[in-house]
DRENBA-220900 format. One record per residue (C-alpha): residue number from 1; residue in three letters; y, z, x. Coordinates in nm, 3 decimals, m for minus. Example, Ala and Ser with C-alpha at 12.3 -4.5 7.8 and 13.67 -1.06 7.14 Angstrom:
<rs>
<r 1 'ala' <m0.450 0.780 1.230>>,
<r 2 'ser' <m0.106 0.714 1.367>>,
</rs>
This chain:
<rs>
<r 1 'met' <m0.007 m0.011 m0.015>>,
<r 2 'ile' <0.246 0.077 0.285>>,
<r 3 'glu' <0.171 m0.271 0.446>>,
<r 4 'ala' <0.247 m0.440 0.118>>,
<r 5 'val' <0.550 m0.243 0.083>>,
<r 6 'gln' <0.682 m0.305 0.434>>,
<r 7 'ala' <0.628 m0.694 0.361>>,
<r 8 'gln' <0.879 m0.631 0.097>>,
<r 9 'trp' <1.118 m0.502 0.331>>,
<r 10 'val' <1.074 m0.769 0.620>>,
<r 11 'asp' <1.456 m0.875 0.580>>,
<r 12 'gly' <1.579 m0.531 0.557>>,
<r 13 'ile' <1.766 m0.367 0.246>>,
<r 14 'thr' <2.122 m0.422 0.181>>,
<r 15 'val' <2.322 m0.104 0.150>>,
<r 16 'ala' <2.693 m0.110 0.056>>,
<r 17 'gly' <2.713 m0.485 0.134>>,
<r 18 'thr' <2.549 m0.447 0.486>>,
<r 19 'val' <2.173 m0.548 0.546>>,
<r 20 'his' <1.990 m0.267 0.726>>,
<r 21 'pro' <1.667 m0.297 0.857>>,
<r 22 'val' <1.369 m0.048 0.719>>,
<r 23 'glu' <1.107 0.140 0.923>>,
<r 24 'ile' <0.822 0.350 0.753>>,
<r 25 'val' <0.724 0.627 0.975>>,
<r 26 'thr' <0.379 0.756 0.847>>,
<r 27 'arg' <0.230 1.090 0.930>>,
<r 28 'asp' <m0.099 1.265 0.821>>,
<r 29 'thr' <m0.096 1.604 0.664>>,
<r 30 'gln' <m0.465 1.621 0.695>>,
<r 31 'ser' <m0.420 1.809 0.353>>,
<r 32 'asp' <m0.317 2.127 0.552>>,
<r 33 'pro' <m0.013 2.322 0.448>>,
<r 34 'val' <0.081 2.423 0.771>>,
<r 35 'thr' <0.004 2.079 0.927>>,
<r 36 'ala' <0.224 1.917 0.644>>,
<r 37 'gly' <0.529 2.150 0.722>>,
<r 38 'gln' <0.494 2.058 1.093>>,
<r 39 'val' <0.451 1.706 1.084>>,
<r 40 'ala' <0.750 1.699 0.823>>,
<r 41 'glu' <0.985 1.871 1.090>>,
<r 42 'glu' <0.860 1.639 1.340>>,
<r 43 'leu' <0.964 1.322 1.125>>,
<r 44 'ile' <1.312 1.509 1.053>>,
<r 45 'leu' <1.393 1.613 1.395>>,
<r 46 'asn' <1.245 1.373 1.644>>,
<r 47 'glu' <1.264 1.072 1.418>>,
<r 48 'ala' <1.577 1.109 1.263>>,
<r 49 'ile' <1.440 0.967 0.905>>,
<r 50 'asp' <1.707 0.911 0.637>>,
<r 51 'leu' <1.476 0.989 0.353>>,
<r 52 'met' <1.152 1.155 0.294>>,
<r 53 'leu' <0.850 1.036 0.085>>,
<r 54 'val' <0.571 1.268 0.007>>,
<r 55 'ala' <0.262 1.288 m0.216>>,
<r 56 'ser' <m0.061 1.469 m0.329>>,
<r 57 'thr' <m0.138 1.806 m0.419>>,
<r 58 'pro' <0.092 2.138 m0.372>>,
<r 59 'glu' <m0.048 2.200 m0.039>>,
<r 60 'thr' <0.122 1.867 0.108>>,
<r 61 'thr' <0.418 1.824 m0.120>>,
<r 62 'asn' <0.545 2.187 m0.113>>,
<r 63 'pro' <0.568 2.261 0.251>>,
<r 64 'val' <0.716 1.924 0.314>>,
<r 65 'ala' <0.975 1.944 0.053>>,
<r 66 'asp' <1.061 2.280 0.184>>,
<r 67 'gln' <1.120 2.172 0.514>>,
<r 68 'cys' <1.345 1.905 0.361>>,
<r 69 'glu' <1.540 2.198 0.178>>,
<r 70 'ile' <1.586 2.363 0.499>>,
<r 71 'asn' <1.706 2.082 0.696>>,
<r 72 'gly' <1.925 1.901 0.443>>,
<r 73 'ile' <1.720 1.583 0.425>>,
<r 74 'pro' <1.651 1.397 0.070>>,
<r 75 'cys' <1.316 1.401 m0.032>>,
<r 76 'ile' <1.104 1.246 m0.315>>,
<r 77 'ser' <0.775 1.350 m0.409>>,
<r 78 'thr' <0.513 1.282 m0.645>>,
<r 79 'val' <0.112 1.348 m0.737>>,
<r 80 'ala' <0.139 1.730 m0.794>>,
<r 81 'pro' <0.195 1.879 m1.132>>,
<r 82 'trp' <0.553 2.000 m1.151>>,
<r 83 'gln' <0.475 2.381 m1.229>>,
<r 84 'pro' <0.286 2.430 m0.866>>,
<r 85 'trp' <0.557 2.222 m0.723>>,
<r 86 'phe' <0.863 2.402 m0.865>>,
<r 87 'phe' <0.744 2.767 m0.933>>,
<r 88 'gly' <0.507 2.751 m0.634>>,
<r 89 'arg' <0.829 2.709 m0.389>>,
<r 90 'ala' <0.982 2.991 m0.618>>,
<r 91 'gly' <1.209 2.755 m0.796>>,
<r 92 'asp' <1.444 2.921 m1.033>>,
<r 93 'pro' <1.490 2.706 m1.320>>,
<r 94 'ala' <1.858 2.850 m1.344>>,
<r 95 'val' <1.935 2.694 m0.990>>,
<r 96 'gly' <1.687 2.430 m0.885>>,
<r 97 'phe' <1.682 2.283 m0.538>>,
<r 98 'thr' <1.968 2.081 m0.379>>,
<r 99 'trp' <1.753 1.807 m0.150>>,
<r 100 'thr' <1.424 1.775 m0.299>>,
<r 101 'tyr' <1.327 1.610 m0.631>>,
<r 102 'his' <0.987 1.528 m0.778>>,
<r 103 'tyr' <0.825 1.320 m1.064>>,
<r 104 'phe' <0.481 1.368 m1.209>>,
<r 105 'trp' <0.316 1.512 m1.527>>,
<r 106 'gly' <0.307 1.881 m1.587>>,
<r 107 'leu' <0.082 2.120 m1.790>>,
<r 108 'glu' <0.262 2.059 m2.097>>,
<r 109 'ala' <0.110 1.703 m2.091>>,
<r 110 'leu' <m0.203 1.779 m1.936>>,
<r 111 'ile' <m0.309 2.068 m2.177>>,
<r 112 'pro' <m0.251 1.882 m2.503>>,
<r 113 'gln' <m0.409 1.533 m2.336>>,
<r 114 'phe' <m0.710 1.779 m2.259>>,
<r 115 'ile' <m0.716 1.910 m2.607>>,
<r 116 'ala' <m0.674 1.572 m2.781>>,
<r 117 'leu' <m1.005 1.480 m2.583>>,
<r 118 'trp' <m1.179 1.782 m2.679>>,
<r 119 'asp' <m1.098 1.737 m3.047>>,
<r 120 'lys' <m1.295 1.431 m3.069>>,
<r 121 'leu' <m1.604 1.628 m2.962>>,
<r 122 'asp' <m1.826 1.839 m3.178>>,
<r 123 'ser' <m1.829 2.182 m2.968>>,
<r 124 'asn' <m1.756 2.543 m3.075>>,
<r 125 'lys' <m1.426 2.527 m2.896>>,
<r 126 'ile' <m1.534 2.784 m2.624>>,
<r 127 'val' <m1.387 2.663 m2.286>>,
<r 128 'gly' <m1.504 2.751 m1.937>>,
<r 129 'gly' <m1.202 2.773 m1.656>>,
<r 130 'leu' <m1.284 2.663 m1.314>>,
<r 131 'phe' <m0.978 2.790 m1.138>>,
<r 132 'pro' <m0.952 2.795 m0.751>>,
<r 133 'asn' <m0.724 3.065 m0.553>>,
<r 134 'asp' <m0.470 2.779 m0.467>>,
<r 135 'gly' <m0.164 2.632 m0.608>>,
<r 136 'asp' <m0.296 2.413 m0.884>>,
<r 137 'gly' <m0.574 2.674 m0.978>>,
<r 138 'asn' <m0.305 2.945 m1.012>>,
<r 139 'ala' <m0.094 2.734 m1.199>>,
<r 140 'trp' <m0.353 2.599 m1.438>>,
<r 141 'gly' <m0.515 2.945 m1.490>>,
<r 142 'asp' <m0.159 3.139 m1.523>>,
<r 143 'pro' <m0.195 3.374 m1.812>>,
<r 144 'glu' <0.190 3.295 m1.940>>,
<r 145 'leu' <0.256 2.917 m1.844>>,
<r 146 'gly' <m0.093 2.784 m1.781>>,
<r 147 'phe' <m0.419 2.700 m1.978>>,
<r 148 'pro' <m0.488 3.033 m2.178>>,
<r 149 'pro' <m0.191 3.052 m2.415>>,
<r 150 'ala' <m0.216 2.692 m2.490>>,
<r 151 'leu' <m0.581 2.687 m2.562>>,
<r 152 'glu' <m0.568 3.004 m2.787>>,
<r 153 'ala' <m0.270 2.842 m2.973>>,
<r 154 'ala' <m0.482 2.540 m3.050>>,
<r 155 'gly' <m0.769 2.710 m3.151>>,
<r 156 'tyr' <m0.968 2.715 m2.811>>,
<r 157 'thr' <m1.117 3.032 m2.645>>,
<r 158 'ile' <m1.097 3.020 m2.272>>,
<r 159 'ile' <m1.346 3.212 m2.024>>,
<r 160 'asp' <m1.173 3.261 m1.709>>,
<r 161 'pro' <m1.400 3.440 m1.455>>,
<r 162 'gly' <m1.096 3.458 m1.214>>,
<r 163 'arg' <m1.024 3.272 m0.912>>,
<r 164 'tyr' <m1.259 3.156 m0.655>>,
<r 165 'glu' <m1.185 3.050 m0.279>>,
<r 166 'asn' <m1.179 2.694 m0.209>>,
<r 167 'leu' <m1.524 2.547 m0.023>>,
<r 168 'ser' <m1.736 2.813 m0.213>>,
<r 169 'ser' <m2.104 2.765 m0.197>>,
<r 170 'asp' <m2.208 2.983 m0.477>>,
<r 171 'phe' <m2.056 2.960 m0.841>>,
<r 172 'ser' <m2.338 3.167 m0.990>>,
<r 173 'thr' <m2.065 3.411 m1.119>>,
<r 174 'gln' <m1.883 3.130 m1.297>>,
<r 175 'ile' <m2.182 2.980 m1.442>>,
<r 176 'thr' <m2.335 3.300 m1.572>>,
<r 177 'ala' <m1.995 3.388 m1.761>>,
<r 178 'phe' <m1.969 3.037 m1.919>>,
<r 179 'lys' <m2.328 3.105 m2.034>>,
<r 180 'asp' <m2.299 3.404 m2.156>>,
<r 181 'ala' <m2.002 3.329 m2.371>>,
<r 182 'gly' <m2.160 2.998 m2.483>>,
<r 183 'ala' <m1.901 2.760 m2.334>>,
<r 184 'gln' <m1.969 2.406 m2.447>>,
<r 185 'leu' <m1.654 2.263 m2.268>>,
<r 186 'ile' <m1.541 2.316 m1.901>>,
<r 187 'thr' <m1.199 2.268 m1.739>>,
<r 188 'gly' <m1.078 2.328 m1.396>>,
<r 189 'val' <m0.900 2.179 m1.100>>,
<r 190 'pro' <m1.169 2.217 m0.818>>,
<r 191 'leu' <m1.148 2.002 m0.473>>,
<r 192 'pro' <m1.424 1.775 m0.514>>,
<r 193 'pro' <m1.695 1.902 m0.291>>,
<r 194 'asp' <m1.669 2.218 m0.495>>,
<r 195 'phe' <m1.702 2.056 m0.811>>,
<r 196 'ala' <m2.030 1.868 m0.690>>,
<r 197 'thr' <m2.168 2.206 m0.570>>,
<r 198 'phe' <m2.068 2.380 m0.931>>,
<r 199 'trp' <m2.203 2.066 m1.121>>,
<r 200 'thr' <m2.544 2.084 m0.934>>,
<r 201 'gln' <m2.567 2.463 m0.977>>,
<r 202 'ala' <m2.467 2.418 m1.359>>,
<r 203 'ser' <m2.762 2.173 m1.413>>,
<r 204 'gln' <m3.007 2.389 m1.217>>,
<r 205 'gln' <m2.891 2.702 m1.403>>,
<r 206 'gly' <m2.910 2.560 m1.757>>,
<r 207 'leu' <m2.528 2.533 m1.809>>,
<r 208 'thr' <m2.532 2.221 m2.055>>,
<r 209 'pro' <m2.193 2.158 m2.164>>,
<r 210 'val' <m2.103 1.867 m2.417>>,
<r 211 'gly' <m1.765 1.804 m2.229>>,
<r 212 'ala' <m1.612 1.855 m1.912>>,
<r 213 'ser' <m1.232 1.773 m1.858>>,
<r 214 'ile' <m1.137 1.818 m1.481>>,
<r 215 'gly' <m0.847 1.753 m1.270>>,
<r 216 'lys' <m0.834 1.660 m0.887>>,
<r 217 'ala' <m1.191 1.677 m0.823>>,
<r 218 'ile' <m1.321 1.340 m1.006>>,
<r 219 'leu' <m0.999 1.155 m0.942>>,
<r 220 'phe' <m1.166 0.888 m0.693>>,
<r 221 'pro' <m1.479 0.718 m0.768>>,
<r 222 'ala' <m1.624 0.808 m0.456>>,
<r 223 'ala' <m1.614 1.159 m0.580>>,
<r 224 'val' <m1.793 1.096 m0.904>>,
<r 225 'glu' <m2.041 0.864 m0.714>>,
<r 226 'ala' <m2.127 1.125 m0.493>>,
<r 227 'leu' <m2.244 1.358 m0.766>>,
<r 228 'asp' <m2.632 1.387 m0.811>>,
<r 229 'gly' <m2.784 1.099 m0.987>>,
<r 230 'asp' <m2.596 0.977 m1.282>>,
<r 231 'ser' <m2.462 1.303 m1.379>>,
<r 232 'gly' <m2.084 1.182 m1.336>>,
<r 233 'asp' <m2.159 0.987 m1.649>>,
<r 234 'gly' <m1.938 1.161 m1.936>>,
<r 235 'leu' <m1.693 1.344 m1.720>>,
<r 236 'thr' <m1.346 1.321 m1.869>>,
<r 237 'ser' <m0.996 1.360 m1.712>>,
<r 238 'glu' <m0.638 1.308 m1.743>>,
<r 239 'val' <m0.535 0.909 m1.639>>,
<r 240 'trp' <m0.199 0.915 m1.507>>,
<r 241 'trp' <m0.203 0.530 m1.395>>,
<r 242 'ser' <m0.436 0.267 m1.469>>,
<r 243 'pro' <m0.456 m0.120 m1.471>>,
<r 244 'gly' <m0.384 m0.126 m1.857>>,
<r 245 'his' <m0.048 0.052 m1.814>>,
<r 246 'pro' <0.179 m0.155 m1.952>>,
<r 247 'phe' <0.438 m0.134 m1.668>>,
<r 248 'ser' <0.539 m0.353 m1.382>>,
<r 249 'ser' <0.681 m0.290 m1.039>>,
<r 250 'ser' <1.073 m0.308 m0.977>>,
<r 251 'leu' <0.998 m0.400 m0.605>>,
<r 252 'thr' <0.747 m0.694 m0.661>>,
<r 253 'gly' <0.750 m0.771 m1.021>>,
<r 254 'gln' <0.390 m0.718 m1.026>>,
<r 255 'ser' <0.206 m0.573 m1.331>>,
<r 256 'ala' <m0.006 m0.267 m1.326>>,
<r 257 'gln' <m0.323 m0.519 m1.341>>,
<r 258 'glu' <m0.201 m0.724 m1.081>>,
<r 259 'val' <m0.134 m0.423 m0.821>>,
<r 260 'ala' <m0.493 m0.321 m0.897>>,
<r 261 'asp' <m0.639 m0.655 m0.850>>,
<r 262 'ala' <m0.481 m0.682 m0.512>>,
<r 263 'tyr' <m0.576 m0.373 m0.412>>,
<r 264 'thr' <m0.929 m0.459 m0.512>>,
<r 265 'ala' <m0.912 m0.797 m0.314>>,
<r 266 'ala' <m0.769 m0.658 m0.022>>,
<r 267 'thr' <m1.006 m0.353 0.025>>,
<r 268 'asp' <m1.320 m0.448 m0.182>>,
<r 269 'arg' <m1.268 m0.104 m0.354>>,
<r 270 'gln' <m1.235 0.024 m0.677>>,
<r 271 'trp' <m0.874 0.069 m0.803>>,
<r 272 'thr' <m0.760 0.444 m0.852>>,
<r 273 'gln' <m0.491 0.624 m0.983>>,
<r 274 'pro' <m0.286 0.708 m0.681>>,
<r 275 'ile' <m0.204 0.338 m0.618>>,
<r 276 'gly' <0.026 0.305 m0.875>>,
<r 277 'phe' <0.227 0.638 m0.759>>,
<r 278 'val' <0.224 0.564 m0.391>>,
<r 279 'his' <0.368 0.215 m0.508>>,
<r 280 'ser' <0.613 0.384 m0.725>>,
<r 281 'leu' <0.755 0.608 m0.445>>,
<r 282 'phe' <0.847 0.290 m0.258>>,
<r 283 'glu' <1.006 0.142 m0.571>>,
<r 284 'val' <1.233 0.477 m0.589>>,
<r 285 'ala' <1.309 0.474 m0.225>>,
<r 286 'ala' <1.435 0.112 m0.240>>,
<r 287 'asp' <1.639 0.184 m0.560>>,
<r 288 'val' <1.781 0.487 m0.408>>,
<r 289 'leu' <1.871 0.326 m0.051>>,
<r 290 'gly' <2.025 0.007 m0.238>>,
<r 291 'arg' <2.254 0.226 m0.418>>,
<r 292 'ala' <2.373 0.470 m0.178>>,
<r 293 'gln' <2.697 0.421 m0.055>>,
<r 294 'asp' <2.676 0.525 0.319>>,
<r 295 'ile' <2.330 0.513 0.482>>,
<r 296 'glu' <2.441 0.729 0.741>>,
<r 297 'asp' <2.524 1.010 0.517>>,
<r 298 'lys' <2.268 1.245 0.374>>,
<r 299 'gln' <2.475 1.353 0.086>>,
<r 300 'ser' <2.530 0.972 m0.033>>,
<r 301 'ile' <2.154 0.916 m0.018>>,
<r 302 'leu' <2.125 1.256 m0.238>>,
<r 303 'asp' <2.363 1.129 m0.486>>,
<r 304 'ala' <2.175 0.812 m0.519>>,
<r 305 'val' <1.844 0.997 m0.591>>,
<r 306 'val' <2.018 1.200 m0.830>>,
<r 307 'gly' <2.137 0.914 m0.996>>,
<r 308 'thr' <1.803 0.751 m1.016>>,
<r 309 'asn' <1.683 0.605 m1.381>>,
<r 310 'leu' <1.444 0.347 m1.281>>,
<r 311 'gln' <1.166 0.173 m1.460>>,
<r 312 'thr' <0.855 0.168 m1.225>>,
<r 313 'leu' <0.497 0.063 m1.200>>,
<r 314 'val' <0.424 0.412 m1.346>>,
<r 315 'gly' <0.675 0.419 m1.605>>,
<r 316 'pro' <1.046 0.568 m1.619>>,
<r 317 'val' <1.178 0.799 m1.346>>,
<r 318 'asn' <1.479 0.924 m1.461>>,
<r 319 'trp' <1.658 1.218 m1.316>>,
<r 320 'thr' <1.989 1.151 m1.495>>,
<r 321 'ala' <1.821 1.289 m1.814>>,
<r 322 'pro' <1.748 1.671 m1.838>>,
<r 323 'gly' <1.393 1.752 m1.717>>,
<r 324 'pro' <1.197 2.072 m1.796>>,
<r 325 'val' <1.339 2.229 m1.497>>,
<r 326 'pro' <1.622 2.096 m1.249>>,
<r 327 'asn' <1.506 1.841 m1.009>>,
<r 328 'val' <1.215 1.748 m1.210>>,
<r 329 'thr' <1.157 1.434 m1.416>>,
<r 330 'thr' <0.800 1.381 m1.575>>,
<r 331 'thr' <0.556 1.120 m1.634>>,
<r 332 'pro' <0.306 1.063 m1.934>>,
<r 333 'leu' <m0.076 1.082 m1.950>>,
<r 334 'val' <m0.384 0.927 m2.145>>,
<r 335 'gly' <m0.702 1.060 m2.142>>,
<r 336 'gly' <m1.019 0.883 m1.960>>,
<r 337 'gln' <m1.400 0.912 m1.954>>,
<r 338 'trp' <m1.600 0.808 m1.637>>,
<r 339 'val' <m1.915 0.609 m1.772>>,
<r 340 'leu' <m2.165 0.424 m1.591>>,
<r 341 'gly' <m2.029 0.068 m1.470>>,
<r 342 'ser' <m2.094 m0.238 m1.625>>,
<r 343 'gly' <m1.977 m0.449 m1.313>>,
<r 344 'asp' <m1.951 m0.435 m0.958>>,
<r 345 'phe' <m1.897 m0.057 m0.929>>,
<r 346 'lys' <m2.140 0.241 m1.038>>,
<r 347 'tyr' <m1.866 0.395 m1.263>>,
<r 348 'asp' <m1.610 0.277 m1.474>>,
<r 349 'leu' <m1.290 0.483 m1.591>>,
<r 350 'leu' <m1.249 0.403 m1.960>>,
<r 351 'val' <m0.911 0.499 m2.185>>,
<r 352 'val' <m1.058 0.686 m2.442>>,
<r 353 'asp' <m0.734 0.847 m2.596>>,
<r 354 'asn' <m0.394 0.709 m2.599>>,
<r 355 'ser' <m0.194 0.955 m2.801>>,
<r 356 'gln' <0.081 1.007 m2.555>>,
<r 357 'ile' <0.099 0.642 m2.459>>,
<r 358 'pro' <m0.001 0.427 m2.776>>,
<r 359 'ser' <0.099 0.114 m2.566>>,
<r 360 'val' <m0.171 0.184 m2.319>>,
<r 361 'pro' <m0.470 m0.003 m2.491>>,
<r 362 'leu' <m0.802 0.226 m2.541>>,
<r 363 'thr' <m1.116 0.073 m2.339>>,
<r 364 'gly' <m1.376 0.284 m2.499>>,
<r 365 'glu' <m1.464 0.595 m2.715>>,
<r 366 'ile' <m1.529 0.923 m2.576>>,
<r 367 'lys' <m1.892 1.040 m2.589>>,
<r 368 'pro' <m2.041 1.381 m2.513>>,
<r 369 'ile' <m2.187 1.451 m2.169>>,
<r 370 'gly' <m2.545 1.307 m2.193>>,
<r 371 'gly' <m2.485 1.101 m2.503>>,
</rs>
């Protein structure tokens, strides 16, 4: 994706009537918060960057954003639910941040989306919560802002055995709690290897839910394919972006389908949801830099960020309208289900609920696990 974007900028970007060359400098955070902060500081101090872009989970976005806030560097982030991004950084809704801006969905969109999926299934409405001790897990399981109050209001009962540490090898405590409560639905936001361990042990210990809506762990096709046998068939999750989304790139003019097809043609790999959001980061960057009045003035770039109202490959990114908290604008969701594939790949991700974005076409009907 970065190579494709760099090709769009081969002739530079015009800022206040002057063409400037563009260099994309990348660093790998290794999905480690300490490393993320270190490489962000390196980019700021050693590479003298003008604008920071960062994506993927609070463990990556938050330390990078914090470094930008400390050093006065405009930062745009995505692919982390806004609650752990904002509140995980001790954000104050009355004040907000100065240099860091974020766009993605939040729990206020995710929870209704999962409920919409579960409402289509025949269950006893008892939900087991699989929440790790990290930024995502603590936000999802928060007794005031997370799943518990919202599910209770919708007539569901959540069973929360407490936080577990990432990369655990034994989920017997959680499985026993879910079985004892008769949970027929599972939700959570585990790492891929943790969900694989949990899902295998759940089968071995006789936990057989009719539905499991999982964030993060089953985002990529490879993670679903890594599950034992065909046990990924029927798992559900939120879908932030798909080839069927009715949006186009402001940078290339490509539709969502064309971007997904180009990715598969270049890599021989199945499309994934982050493709759209990674692409959109550079759409926003191009828009911001093009509207900045002075490329040498960080405040000028920040002013352009604050004034962003752009239609992108993932939908509108608009910080000019009020968001749920300062510095945040949100994107909508649809509901998806992994099913055994009918083409070149083992699994296909079908859109089975579009109540939040009716313009995204349905590509299947939800079924119970094992159905």
